[in-house]
A tleap script that builds the chain and sets N, CA, C and O, in Angstrom:
source leaprc.protein.ff14SB
mol = sequence {
  NMET SER LYS TYR LEU LEU ASN LYS PHE LEU
  TYR THR VAL ASP ARG ASP PRO GLU LEU VAL
  GLU ARG TYR ARG GLU ASP PRO ARG ALA THR
  VAL ALA MET TRP GLU THR GLU TYR ALA ASN
  ARG ILE LEU ASN CYS VAL ASP GLY GLU ALA
  SER THR TRP LEU ARG PHE ASP ASP THR GLU
  ARG GLU ALA LEU ALA ALA HIE ASP TYR PRO
  ALA LEU PHE GLU LEU GLY ALA HIE PRO PHE
  LEU THR LEU THR LEU PHE ILE ALA MET PHE
  GLU ARG ASP HIE GLU PRO MET GLY PHE GLN
  THR ASP TYR ALA ARG ARG LEU ALA HIE VAL
  SER MET PRO TYR PRO ASP ILE ALA CTHR
}
set mol.1.N position { 58.047 -14.355 26.009 }
set mol.1.CA position { 57.653 -12.917 25.928 }
set mol.1.C position { 59.167 -12.359 25.760 }
set mol.1.O position { 60.036 -12.740 26.545 }
set mol.2.N position { 59.435 -11.522 24.803 }
set mol.2.CA position { 60.674 -10.964 24.743 }
set mol.2.C position { 60.433 -9.199 24.463 }
set mol.2.O position { 59.940 -8.705 23.450 }
set mol.3.N position { 60.930 -8.476 25.659 }
set mol.3.CA position { 60.943 -7.068 25.548 }
set mol.3.C position { 61.734 -6.506 24.407 }
set mol.3.O position { 61.378 -5.556 23.710 }
set mol.4.N position { 62.877 -7.212 24.286 }
set mol.4.CA position { 63.894 -6.961 23.306 }
set mol.4.C position { 63.063 -7.074 21.836 }
set mol.4.O position { 63.037 -6.136 21.039 }
set mol.5.N position { 62.509 -8.132 21.646 }
set mol.5.CA position { 61.761 -8.254 20.201 }
set mol.5.C position { 60.898 -7.087 20.122 }
set mol.5.O position { 60.987 -6.290 19.188 }
set mol.6.N position { 59.970 -6.946 21.182 }
set mol.6.CA position { 58.993 -5.779 20.983 }
set mol.6.C position { 59.578 -4.267 20.563 }
set mol.6.O position { 59.115 -3.473 19.744 }
set mol.7.N position { 60.703 -4.158 21.375 }
set mol.7.CA position { 61.390 -2.945 21.185 }
set mol.7.C position { 62.003 -2.966 19.715 }
set mol.7.O position { 61.839 -1.983 18.992 }
set mol.8.N position { 62.631 -3.956 19.317 }
set mol.8.CA position { 63.262 -4.166 17.990 }
set mol.8.C position { 62.191 -3.907 16.851 }
set mol.8.O position { 62.449 -3.262 15.835 }
set mol.9.N position { 61.140 -4.397 17.089 }
set mol.9.CA position { 60.016 -4.083 16.038 }
set mol.9.C position { 59.740 -2.663 16.057 }
set mol.9.O position { 59.733 -1.998 15.022 }
set mol.10.N position { 59.507 -2.164 17.239 }
set mol.10.CA position { 59.185 -0.668 17.150 }
set mol.10.C position { 60.377 0.170 16.806 }
set mol.10.O position { 60.179 1.265 16.279 }
set mol.11.N position { 61.408 -0.175 17.014 }
set mol.11.CA position { 62.677 0.684 16.511 }
set mol.11.C position { 62.955 0.605 15.108 }
set mol.11.O position { 63.084 1.678 14.519 }
set mol.12.N position { 63.086 -0.577 14.389 }
set mol.12.CA position { 63.025 -0.892 13.045 }
set mol.12.C position { 61.852 -0.458 12.261 }
set mol.12.O position { 62.091 0.217 11.260 }
set mol.13.N position { 60.743 -0.706 12.521 }
set mol.13.CA position { 59.549 0.041 11.992 }
set mol.13.C position { 59.865 1.543 11.884 }
set mol.13.O position { 59.988 2.104 10.795 }
set mol.14.N position { 59.971 2.072 12.895 }
set mol.14.CA position { 59.760 3.465 13.017 }
set mol.14.C position { 60.957 4.134 12.020 }
set mol.14.O position { 60.725 5.211 11.471 }
set mol.15.N position { 62.069 3.536 11.843 }
set mol.15.CA position { 63.061 4.136 11.053 }
set mol.15.C position { 62.916 3.797 9.531 }
set mol.15.O position { 63.790 4.113 8.723 }
set mol.16.N position { 61.784 3.148 9.186 }
set mol.16.CA position { 61.592 3.064 7.726 }
set mol.16.C position { 60.214 3.546 7.286 }
set mol.16.O position { 59.189 2.914 7.544 }
set mol.17.N position { 60.236 4.681 6.616 }
set mol.17.CA position { 58.868 5.001 6.261 }
set mol.17.C position { 57.772 4.398 5.584 }
set mol.17.O position { 56.586 4.684 5.745 }
set mol.18.N position { 58.280 3.487 4.765 }
set mol.18.CA position { 57.443 2.546 4.056 }
set mol.18.C position { 56.844 1.567 5.235 }
set mol.18.O position { 55.622 1.450 5.326 }
set mol.19.N position { 57.635 0.930 6.052 }
set mol.19.CA position { 57.174 0.077 6.994 }
set mol.19.C position { 56.249 0.841 7.932 }
set mol.19.O position { 55.321 0.185 8.406 }
set mol.20.N position { 56.355 2.147 8.283 }
set mol.20.CA position { 55.570 2.907 9.038 }
set mol.20.C position { 54.138 2.849 8.264 }
set mol.20.O position { 53.119 2.445 8.823 }
set mol.21.N position { 54.170 3.214 7.163 }
set mol.21.CA position { 52.749 3.235 6.268 }
set mol.21.C position { 52.154 1.864 6.461 }
set mol.21.O position { 51.052 1.703 6.985 }
set mol.22.N position { 52.913 0.879 6.023 }
set mol.22.CA position { 52.496 -0.492 5.955 }
set mol.22.C position { 51.844 -0.757 7.284 }
set mol.22.O position { 50.641 -1.017 7.304 }
set mol.23.N position { 52.640 -0.704 8.546 }
set mol.23.CA position { 51.941 -0.844 9.803 }
set mol.23.C position { 50.782 -0.233 10.036 }
set mol.23.O position { 49.898 -0.785 10.691 }
set mol.24.N position { 50.657 0.951 9.536 }
set mol.24.CA position { 49.444 1.960 9.829 }
set mol.24.C position { 48.254 1.275 9.102 }
set mol.24.O position { 47.213 0.984 9.691 }
set mol.25.N position { 48.483 1.028 7.741 }
set mol.25.CA position { 47.452 0.451 6.967 }
set mol.25.C position { 46.836 -1.056 7.200 }
set mol.25.O position { 45.666 -1.439 7.186 }
set mol.26.N position { 48.183 -1.831 7.442 }
set mol.26.CA position { 47.707 -3.242 7.585 }
set mol.26.C position { 48.460 -3.980 8.613 }
set mol.26.O position { 49.262 -4.869 8.326 }
set mol.27.N position { 48.182 -3.588 9.859 }
set mol.27.CA position { 48.927 -3.936 11.054 }
set mol.27.C position { 49.191 -5.486 11.383 }
set mol.27.O position { 50.240 -5.867 11.902 }
set mol.28.N position { 48.222 -6.273 11.058 }
set mol.28.CA position { 48.303 -7.544 11.276 }
set mol.28.C position { 49.197 -8.449 10.253 }
set mol.28.O position { 49.856 -9.426 10.608 }
set mol.29.N position { 49.102 -7.948 8.910 }
set mol.29.CA position { 49.967 -8.444 7.948 }
set mol.29.C position { 51.397 -7.922 8.210 }
set mol.29.O position { 52.351 -8.677 8.019 }
set mol.30.N position { 51.564 -6.745 8.610 }
set mol.30.CA position { 52.872 -6.282 8.793 }
set mol.30.C position { 53.606 -6.983 9.890 }
set mol.30.O position { 54.775 -7.360 9.806 }
set mol.31.N position { 52.851 -7.123 10.893 }
set mol.31.CA position { 53.578 -7.847 12.127 }
set mol.31.C position { 53.806 -9.097 11.694 }
set mol.31.O position { 54.851 -9.508 12.198 }
set mol.32.N position { 53.185 -10.076 10.823 }
set mol.32.CA position { 53.523 -11.281 10.428 }
set mol.32.C position { 54.614 -11.174 9.445 }
set mol.32.O position { 55.506 -12.022 9.444 }
set mol.33.N position { 54.611 -10.179 8.594 }
set mol.33.CA position { 55.999 -10.216 7.776 }
set mol.33.C position { 57.005 -9.813 8.380 }
set mol.33.O position { 58.080 -10.329 8.076 }
set mol.34.N position { 56.967 -8.831 9.357 }
set mol.34.CA position { 58.130 -8.506 10.014 }
set mol.34.C position { 58.630 -9.607 10.867 }
set mol.34.O position { 59.852 -9.755 10.851 }
set mol.35.N position { 57.956 -10.391 11.590 }
set mol.35.CA position { 58.168 -11.557 12.319 }
set mol.35.C position { 59.081 -12.542 11.468 }
set mol.35.O position { 60.189 -12.899 11.869 }
set mol.36.N position { 58.570 -12.919 10.354 }
set mol.36.CA position { 59.048 -13.629 9.247 }
set mol.36.C position { 60.378 -13.334 8.758 }
set mol.36.O position { 61.278 -14.166 8.644 }
set mol.37.N position { 60.466 -11.860 8.420 }
set mol.37.CA position { 61.542 -11.342 7.463 }
set mol.37.C position { 62.521 -10.632 8.453 }
set mol.37.O position { 63.714 -10.721 8.165 }
set mol.38.N position { 62.198 -9.968 9.532 }
set mol.38.CA position { 63.011 -9.151 10.336 }
set mol.38.C position { 63.478 -9.573 11.757 }
set mol.38.O position { 64.465 -9.141 12.352 }
set mol.39.N position { 62.684 -10.395 12.142 }
set mol.39.CA position { 62.940 -10.719 13.743 }
set mol.39.C position { 64.291 -11.148 14.139 }
set mol.39.O position { 64.933 -10.763 15.116 }
set mol.40.N position { 64.673 -12.114 13.122 }
set mol.40.CA position { 65.908 -12.921 13.437 }
set mol.40.C position { 67.076 -12.141 12.707 }
set mol.40.O position { 68.174 -12.697 12.686 }
set mol.41.N position { 66.946 -10.964 12.138 }
set mol.41.CA position { 68.050 -10.214 11.652 }
set mol.41.C position { 68.995 -9.772 12.757 }
set mol.41.O position { 68.477 -9.562 13.853 }
set mol.42.N position { 70.116 -9.624 12.646 }
set mol.42.CA position { 70.932 -9.105 13.542 }
set mol.42.C position { 71.149 -7.629 13.094 }
set mol.42.O position { 71.624 -7.309 12.004 }
set mol.43.N position { 70.785 -6.857 13.971 }
set mol.43.CA position { 70.841 -5.267 13.597 }
set mol.43.C position { 72.306 -4.787 13.353 }
set mol.43.O position { 73.202 -5.124 14.127 }
set mol.44.N position { 72.507 -4.105 12.418 }
set mol.44.CA position { 73.803 -3.295 12.128 }
set mol.44.C position { 74.873 -4.441 11.795 }
set mol.44.O position { 76.012 -4.320 12.246 }
set mol.45.N position { 74.557 -5.456 11.081 }
set mol.45.CA position { 75.301 -6.509 10.740 }
set mol.45.C position { 75.212 -6.907 9.333 }
set mol.45.O position { 74.208 -6.590 8.695 }
set mol.46.N position { 76.326 -7.683 8.690 }
set mol.46.CA position { 75.854 -8.262 7.423 }
set mol.46.C position { 74.637 -9.013 7.322 }
set mol.46.O position { 74.181 -9.618 8.292 }
set mol.47.N position { 74.054 -9.004 6.123 }
set mol.47.CA position { 72.858 -9.819 5.957 }
set mol.47.C position { 72.898 -11.207 6.248 }
set mol.47.O position { 71.884 -11.748 6.691 }
set mol.48.N position { 73.942 -11.855 6.056 }
set mol.48.CA position { 73.908 -13.260 6.297 }
set mol.48.C position { 73.884 -13.741 7.876 }
set mol.48.O position { 73.537 -14.869 8.225 }
set mol.49.N position { 74.227 -12.900 8.595 }
set mol.49.CA position { 74.151 -13.046 10.069 }
set mol.49.C position { 72.742 -13.053 10.615 }
set mol.49.O position { 72.024 -12.123 10.248 }
set mol.50.N position { 72.284 -13.866 11.353 }
set mol.50.CA position { 70.902 -14.221 11.933 }
set mol.50.C position { 70.871 -15.060 12.906 }
set mol.50.O position { 71.773 -15.881 13.069 }
set mol.51.N position { 69.869 -14.973 13.658 }
set mol.51.CA position { 69.487 -15.771 14.803 }
set mol.51.C position { 68.335 -16.619 14.095 }
set mol.51.O position { 68.041 -16.371 12.926 }
set mol.52.N position { 67.752 -17.521 14.742 }
set mol.52.CA position { 66.574 -18.512 14.226 }
set mol.52.C position { 65.579 -18.546 15.412 }
set mol.52.O position { 64.536 -19.127 15.113 }
set mol.53.N position { 65.620 -18.160 16.452 }
set mol.53.CA position { 64.573 -18.450 17.619 }
set mol.53.C position { 63.780 -17.407 17.763 }
set mol.53.O position { 62.727 -17.641 18.356 }
set mol.54.N position { 63.961 -16.317 17.400 }
set mol.54.CA position { 63.150 -15.073 18.033 }
set mol.54.C position { 61.892 -15.132 17.351 }
set mol.54.O position { 61.860 -15.496 16.175 }
set mol.55.N position { 60.672 -14.755 18.080 }
set mol.55.CA position { 59.368 -14.880 17.683 }
set mol.55.C position { 58.554 -14.175 18.861 }
set mol.55.O position { 59.057 -14.163 19.985 }
set mol.56.N position { 57.479 -13.667 18.664 }
set mol.56.CA position { 56.548 -13.074 19.292 }
set mol.56.C position { 55.669 -14.197 20.111 }
set mol.56.O position { 55.547 -15.344 19.682 }
set mol.57.N position { 55.110 -13.774 21.255 }
set mol.57.CA position { 54.179 -14.825 21.758 }
set mol.57.C position { 52.831 -14.107 21.319 }
set mol.57.O position { 52.749 -12.974 20.845 }
set mol.58.N position { 51.835 -14.952 21.560 }
set mol.58.CA position { 50.387 -14.532 21.134 }
set mol.58.C position { 50.066 -13.245 21.636 }
set mol.58.O position { 49.609 -12.383 20.885 }
set mol.59.N position { 50.274 -13.032 22.899 }
set mol.59.CA position { 49.886 -11.425 23.542 }
set mol.59.C position { 50.410 -10.523 22.705 }
set mol.59.O position { 49.740 -9.691 22.093 }
set mol.60.N position { 51.987 -10.684 22.622 }
set mol.60.CA position { 52.664 -9.549 21.879 }
set mol.60.C position { 52.227 -9.335 20.469 }
set mol.60.O position { 52.036 -8.224 19.974 }
set mol.61.N position { 52.080 -10.504 19.841 }
set mol.61.CA position { 51.550 -10.363 18.477 }
set mol.61.C position { 50.343 -9.485 18.280 }
set mol.61.O position { 50.237 -8.648 17.383 }
set mol.62.N position { 49.304 -9.794 19.346 }
set mol.62.CA position { 48.006 -9.210 19.251 }
set mol.62.C position { 48.087 -7.776 19.611 }
set mol.62.O position { 47.422 -6.942 18.997 }
set mol.63.N position { 48.815 -7.484 20.506 }
set mol.63.CA position { 49.078 -6.116 21.094 }
set mol.63.C position { 49.651 -5.166 19.847 }
set mol.63.O position { 49.225 -4.020 19.702 }
set mol.64.N position { 50.603 -5.713 19.006 }
set mol.64.CA position { 50.972 -5.049 17.987 }
set mol.64.C position { 50.168 -4.945 16.829 }
set mol.64.O position { 50.150 -3.951 16.103 }
set mol.65.N position { 49.521 -5.946 16.661 }
set mol.65.CA position { 48.562 -6.165 15.467 }
set mol.65.C position { 47.370 -5.059 15.671 }
set mol.65.O position { 46.896 -4.451 14.712 }
set mol.66.N position { 46.968 -4.877 16.922 }
set mol.66.CA position { 45.930 -3.933 17.313 }
set mol.66.C position { 46.284 -2.673 17.530 }
set mol.66.O position { 45.452 -1.814 17.823 }
set mol.67.N position { 47.660 -2.413 17.398 }
set mol.67.CA position { 48.117 -1.020 17.565 }
set mol.67.C position { 47.698 -0.548 19.115 }
set mol.67.O position { 47.271 0.590 19.309 }
set mol.68.N position { 47.841 -1.431 20.110 }
set mol.68.CA position { 47.426 -1.437 21.475 }
set mol.68.C position { 48.775 -0.875 22.303 }
set mol.68.O position { 49.404 -1.582 23.090 }
set mol.69.N position { 49.050 0.276 22.044 }
set mol.69.CA position { 50.233 0.686 22.930 }
set mol.69.C position { 49.978 0.747 24.395 }
set mol.69.O position { 50.998 0.578 25.063 }
set mol.70.N position { 48.882 0.945 25.070 }
set mol.70.CA position { 49.038 0.575 26.503 }
set mol.70.C position { 49.402 -0.769 26.855 }
set mol.70.O position { 50.165 -0.933 27.807 }
set mol.71.N position { 48.953 -1.764 26.204 }
set mol.71.CA position { 49.163 -3.085 26.174 }
set mol.71.C position { 50.786 -3.431 25.964 }
set mol.71.O position { 51.425 -4.238 26.638 }
set mol.72.N position { 51.231 -2.716 24.993 }
set mol.72.CA position { 52.801 -2.808 24.762 }
set mol.72.C position { 53.541 -2.289 25.802 }
set mol.72.O position { 54.551 -2.855 26.218 }
set mol.73.N position { 53.048 -1.080 26.332 }
set mol.73.CA position { 53.857 -0.550 27.646 }
set mol.73.C position { 53.995 -1.391 28.686 }
set mol.73.O position { 55.029 -1.565 29.331 }
set mol.74.N position { 52.605 -2.090 28.904 }
set mol.74.CA position { 52.464 -3.062 30.055 }
set mol.74.C position { 53.409 -4.145 29.979 }
set mol.74.O position { 53.964 -4.601 30.979 }
set mol.75.N position { 53.635 -4.642 28.589 }
set mol.75.CA position { 54.630 -5.805 28.290 }
set mol.75.C position { 55.940 -5.390 28.335 }
set mol.75.O position { 56.804 -6.204 28.007 }
set mol.76.N position { 56.306 -4.111 28.729 }
set mol.76.CA position { 57.680 -3.740 28.742 }
set mol.76.C position { 58.265 -3.179 27.604 }
set mol.76.O position { 59.492 -3.143 27.517 }
set mol.77.N position { 57.472 -2.692 26.627 }
set mol.77.CA position { 57.893 -1.955 25.470 }
set mol.77.C position { 58.438 -0.607 26.026 }
set mol.77.O position { 57.990 -0.062 27.035 }
set mol.78.N position { 59.455 -0.129 25.257 }
set mol.78.CA position { 59.973 1.203 25.904 }
set mol.78.C position { 58.866 2.332 25.335 }
set mol.78.O position { 58.493 2.428 24.166 }
set mol.79.N position { 58.487 3.071 26.346 }
set mol.79.CA position { 57.536 4.205 26.000 }
set mol.79.C position { 58.021 5.138 25.118 }
set mol.79.O position { 57.163 5.599 24.365 }
set mol.80.N position { 59.301 5.615 24.964 }
set mol.80.CA position { 59.703 6.411 23.883 }
set mol.80.C position { 59.507 5.695 22.450 }
set mol.80.O position { 58.959 6.221 21.482 }
set mol.81.N position { 59.989 4.557 22.490 }
set mol.81.CA position { 59.591 3.858 21.055 }
set mol.81.C position { 58.175 3.720 20.648 }
set mol.81.O position { 57.769 3.728 19.486 }
set mol.82.N position { 57.471 3.594 21.711 }
set mol.82.CA position { 55.895 3.305 21.220 }
set mol.82.C position { 55.418 4.856 20.862 }
set mol.82.O position { 54.562 5.044 19.998 }
set mol.83.N position { 55.936 5.782 21.475 }
set mol.83.CA position { 55.409 7.031 21.353 }
set mol.83.C position { 55.739 7.782 20.088 }
set mol.83.O position { 54.915 8.448 19.462 }
set mol.84.N position { 57.259 7.595 19.693 }
set mol.84.CA position { 57.591 8.107 18.501 }
set mol.84.C position { 56.954 7.269 17.250 }
set mol.84.O position { 56.505 7.908 16.298 }
set mol.85.N position { 56.919 6.014 17.248 }
set mol.85.CA position { 56.147 5.345 16.146 }
set mol.85.C position { 54.747 5.644 16.000 }
set mol.85.O position { 54.290 5.837 14.874 }
set mol.86.N position { 54.011 5.702 17.034 }
set mol.86.CA position { 52.669 5.906 17.048 }
set mol.86.C position { 52.350 7.288 16.779 }
set mol.86.O position { 51.216 7.594 16.413 }
set mol.87.N position { 53.320 8.200 16.940 }
set mol.87.CA position { 53.163 9.759 16.378 }
set mol.87.C position { 53.238 9.814 15.002 }
set mol.87.O position { 52.454 10.422 14.274 }
set mol.88.N position { 54.406 9.025 14.586 }
set mol.88.CA position { 54.408 8.918 13.023 }
set mol.88.C position { 53.380 8.364 12.192 }
set mol.88.O position { 53.316 8.567 10.980 }
set mol.89.N position { 52.501 7.596 12.909 }
set mol.89.CA position { 51.547 6.915 12.373 }
set mol.89.C position { 50.313 7.772 12.316 }
set mol.89.O position { 49.731 8.009 11.257 }
set mol.90.N position { 49.878 8.293 13.647 }
set mol.90.CA position { 48.637 8.801 13.833 }
set mol.90.C position { 48.396 10.235 14.269 }
set mol.90.O position { 47.272 10.683 14.496 }
set mol.91.N position { 49.726 11.047 14.391 }
set mol.91.CA position { 49.425 12.484 14.743 }
set mol.91.C position { 48.730 13.133 13.578 }
set mol.91.O position { 47.930 14.024 13.860 }
set mol.92.N position { 48.907 12.829 12.327 }
set mol.92.CA position { 48.216 13.359 11.179 }
set mol.92.C position { 46.719 13.330 11.273 }
set mol.92.O position { 45.985 14.040 10.585 }
set mol.93.N position { 46.335 12.505 12.127 }
set mol.93.CA position { 44.622 12.169 12.210 }
set mol.93.C position { 44.228 13.147 13.377 }
set mol.93.O position { 43.042 13.106 13.704 }
set mol.94.N position { 44.924 13.891 13.953 }
set mol.94.CA position { 44.614 14.663 15.199 }
set mol.94.C position { 44.955 16.175 14.951 }
set mol.94.O position { 45.646 16.619 14.034 }
set mol.95.N position { 44.326 16.886 15.964 }
set mol.95.CA position { 44.876 18.219 15.920 }
set mol.95.C position { 46.059 18.454 16.497 }
set mol.95.O position { 46.451 17.522 17.200 }
set mol.96.N position { 46.911 19.591 16.421 }
set mol.96.CA position { 48.207 19.608 17.064 }
set mol.96.C position { 48.195 19.069 18.376 }
set mol.96.O position { 47.260 19.446 19.083 }
set mol.97.N position { 49.087 18.202 18.915 }
set mol.97.CA position { 49.407 17.585 20.139 }
set mol.97.C position { 48.049 16.813 20.610 }
set mol.97.O position { 47.851 16.462 21.773 }
set mol.98.N position { 47.197 16.614 19.591 }
set mol.98.CA position { 45.958 15.727 20.088 }
set mol.98.C position { 46.305 14.190 20.248 }
set mol.98.O position { 45.685 13.488 21.047 }
set mol.99.N position { 47.261 13.732 19.500 }
set mol.99.CA position { 47.559 12.285 19.627 }
set mol.99.C position { 48.391 12.090 20.867 }
set mol.99.O position { 48.175 11.114 21.586 }
set mol.100.N position { 49.304 12.940 21.149 }
set mol.100.CA position { 49.926 12.990 22.431 }
set mol.100.C position { 49.324 13.045 23.494 }
set mol.100.O position { 49.711 12.377 24.453 }
set mol.101.N position { 48.306 13.802 23.562 }
set mol.101.CA position { 47.241 13.867 24.552 }
set mol.101.C position { 46.506 12.873 24.766 }
set mol.101.O position { 46.267 12.614 25.946 }
set mol.102.N position { 46.028 12.167 23.892 }
set mol.102.CA position { 45.211 10.806 23.827 }
set mol.102.C position { 46.147 9.630 24.271 }
set mol.102.O position { 45.707 8.756 25.018 }
set mol.103.N position { 47.410 9.607 23.821 }
set mol.103.CA position { 48.391 8.606 24.348 }
set mol.103.C position { 48.571 8.676 25.839 }
set mol.103.O position { 48.625 7.666 26.541 }
set mol.104.N position { 48.673 10.017 26.339 }
set mol.104.CA position { 48.875 10.187 27.893 }
set mol.104.C position { 47.526 9.846 28.680 }
set mol.104.O position { 47.513 9.383 29.821 }
set mol.105.N position { 46.388 10.140 27.912 }
set mol.105.CA position { 45.029 9.801 28.675 }
set mol.105.C position { 44.845 8.200 28.615 }
set mol.105.O position { 44.212 7.575 29.467 }
set mol.106.N position { 45.471 7.621 27.513 }
set mol.106.CA position { 45.159 6.106 27.641 }
set mol.106.C position { 46.119 5.482 28.424 }
set mol.106.O position { 45.938 4.277 28.604 }
set mol.107.N position { 47.316 6.106 29.053 }
set mol.107.CA position { 48.443 5.487 29.779 }
set mol.107.C position { 48.250 6.177 31.156 }
set mol.107.O position { 49.165 6.051 31.970 }
set mol.108.N position { 47.225 6.846 31.475 }
set mol.108.CA position { 46.973 7.574 32.834 }
set mol.108.C position { 46.784 6.638 33.861 }
set mol.108.O position { 47.200 6.835 35.002 }
set mol.109.N position { 46.154 5.589 33.502 }
set mol.109.CA position { 46.087 4.471 34.546 }
set mol.109.C position { 47.338 3.771 35.434 }
set mol.109.O position { 47.276 3.242 36.543 }
set mol.110.N position { 48.597 3.975 34.467 }
set mol.110.CA position { 49.763 3.534 34.910 }
set mol.110.C position { 50.291 4.398 35.987 }
set mol.110.O position { 50.170 5.617 35.867 }
set mol.111.N position { 50.819 3.931 36.941 }
set mol.111.CA position { 51.443 4.687 38.013 }
set mol.111.C position { 52.834 4.188 38.300 }
set mol.111.O position { 53.255 3.145 37.800 }
set mol.112.N position { 53.565 4.969 39.135 }
set mol.112.CA position { 55.060 4.412 39.367 }
set mol.112.C position { 54.919 3.532 40.368 }
set mol.112.O position { 54.059 3.708 41.231 }
set mol.113.N position { 55.804 2.401 40.378 }
set mol.113.CA position { 57.045 2.351 39.515 }
set mol.113.C position { 56.179 1.857 37.913 }
set mol.113.O position { 55.135 1.210 37.826 }
set mol.114.N position { 56.971 2.377 36.860 }
set mol.114.CA position { 56.495 2.086 35.645 }
set mol.114.C position { 56.934 0.436 35.456 }
set mol.114.O position { 57.691 -0.120 36.252 }
set mol.115.N position { 56.370 -0.203 34.345 }
set mol.115.CA position { 56.877 -1.625 34.148 }
set mol.115.C position { 58.136 -1.578 33.739 }
set mol.115.O position { 58.513 -0.625 33.056 }
set mol.116.N position { 58.911 -2.509 34.060 }
set mol.116.CA position { 60.313 -2.741 33.761 }
set mol.116.C position { 60.614 -2.859 32.146 }
set mol.116.O position { 60.200 -3.763 31.420 }
set mol.117.N position { 61.442 -1.722 31.742 }
set mol.117.CA position { 61.416 -1.821 30.162 }
set mol.117.C position { 63.102 -2.180 29.900 }
set mol.117.O position { 63.630 -1.848 28.838 }
set mol.118.N position { 63.797 -2.817 30.872 }
set mol.118.CA position { 65.030 -3.371 30.707 }
set mol.118.C position { 64.679 -4.718 29.963 }
set mol.118.O position { 63.785 -5.528 30.207 }
set mol.119.N position { 65.818 -4.715 28.816 }
set mol.119.CA position { 65.693 -6.052 28.098 }
set mol.119.C position { 66.572 -6.853 28.516 }
set mol.119.O position { 66.637 -7.993 28.057 }
savepdb mol mol.pdb
quit
């Protein structure tokens, strides 16, 4: 399990409007594509620089593919990154503040201390 890789996915997808829409419409394929094409890129570096070993485990991959932000939170994904990405994808389907209210309701079972979000 890699909290870093989960957070890297959320961060990079959230900053690319095309990836946001792709992830909204076909999450499973987007996760697979991102894992192949983006996971080992070193951010803010020349394109030739990359690592070779980063990949999601099955639990992480399924939580991302299912848009399961409570599971992502429990896996250690940063709550700000999940909230901003999922607002970008789903706020349009709700009344004002409706998605944020649903997000809070679905995470209401989590009590302090929160899962460790350090990478």
